[in-house]
C-alpha angles and dihedrals in degrees: 000000000000130000113283126212145148138235117275127006129118143240113256128183106271097212089184097125093097094068112007092097095041116101120229113269129194115255112229108253114262122236089246137008125216112210116198120211088216105070099125145038111275135032115358117247122259119238112242099177132075134218111277093027118131115233135184134219111279094018118138108248097162121047119215109261095220142326092302094053139075140228119253116220129197112257093201139031116247143083131318101244103179145344108230130198104208138167107234117183089343096308126110105241136183111222127188114212114207121188109222115234091193093231097108089213111179122224116246091245092066105097138123114283102187144264137271092272095058104036132074121229090252092052091051093050091048090049092051090056087061096043101072090225115157133168104293096192090084106278097085095208110166106255097216088060093049090051094049104069118170115268093256091059102078112195117211103158130057118187126191109209110223096150097106092184095166109110120249096013119112105163096110092044092055092045091053090052100041106030103031097139093050090054091051091049089056091045093057091049092052091047089053091049091051093041092230124142100212143025141190120234103204120200129170112250093240088073097068094152091057092047091053093046091052095046090051092050094046091050113161094350100122093188092079120053118194107212132184118231124195116268100247135125126279091016090131094058108116100236093042092051091051090051093047094053105031102020087229117136120217106226123243108282090008135120132232089258088066088071096038097262139122122189125198129186119238094247092047091051091050090050089058090057091048092053100047099034097041106013094241115146121209101290101123136040143167118265129185112219106193150127138103090290097068127066101221114023112210147176107235135191101218138185112243107253096037112141116248090236090063091052092051090053089059089053092059095267130274122319117241092255099045110136110155135053121197126185102218125357132328095261104048103008126109126238116236128196098215143039089212094092128094130251118245137200089278098050100115096149143024113195122192118187132194123228094269096051094041095053114121119201119234111259120247129197117295110264093200093236093148096225092128089057092049095054100037105114093203097049098249131145101235096180092060094046090050094045095052093041092054088047090055092242097134096167092056092044090052091055088069092059103244091171088072090061112113091200093234092149096227091130094053091046095052098040110112090199091055092231115179091244105151092039093056091044088056088053090051092050093049093048093047093051092047092051091050091053091054095048 
């Protein structure tokens, strides 16, 4: 099949060379884990354990707060030390601290459930509601919700997202190389849950080794097609990937199910296999710790709830000139002011930059070159949204549809005037949503 792509986007420096050839290694267990009850989109989980209580690995310690929510499981065995109320990235968050006893004792509920050949679609969806699995590409959307579309939304296309277009990050690349069979196990289970007969496994063409590994593993199984997508940012964005492969366009304000599609990240798909084949809920994940601000960049298998400071230690510690910490990648990640916060189910990357790489040029007046319009993958006019937002004219900014922005950062990257485009669009989106809640 040919090379798939979408309209817009840009070419950013990959900066993946620090870790793309480094195999995944196990992160030494921390003395304690700190499990946030806000690790997903939707209602936060409700703590169901108390200080002093003994817990085991894989045990539910946070109950889903509703249908659009997810269980939180303990990633270690040990004792609940304290229930914290912390402010993490500006949000009030309940965090359960569990002191690790080092025994790795599994909870009795952790046992094999079955495979795609023995389970019905309903059984798979019900199991996923117990698994705690959420979108691990960054969004954190509970997977059992994504795989339970209303009856009128007929799904005919399942896409596994192996693009990993975000610079620096190599977690999905390494998973595709090292745990190919586990990913395919999860893929077949998701296909069964959706009742679809085929899927596309989309990988950017700069990951030729992963493409070959997947094609070899798939073999003669015609239900899964490994396809190459053009190396371009943000090729891994859900709506852009759908458009690249199917030429369907998700409508403004719509979801992939509106055009008959479901997209799942590589790590999420692999987690499904872990849960049904081995009974392991989402308590561990792969995280790339990289950048010019750490001494030994690394791909780590980490326990959910491990503090960022512990991850940095495994990467040889901070360099002398480290100045900036980003959760995620440089394009869509979020800066944090401390390493004293825990990882979550969506922590796929920790990027530390030195002073040179973190430097941001001072913005100059917009020169109306139109480059931001050319690269916007959702056909917006970022300069106008930014201009009216900074002016305080929210009504005018809203008329340019900022809520459709996927916050990929392509506009800010390409802007020769270094305008704070994506940042001001985020402000507009937040203000619009807040005003709608009040009305």
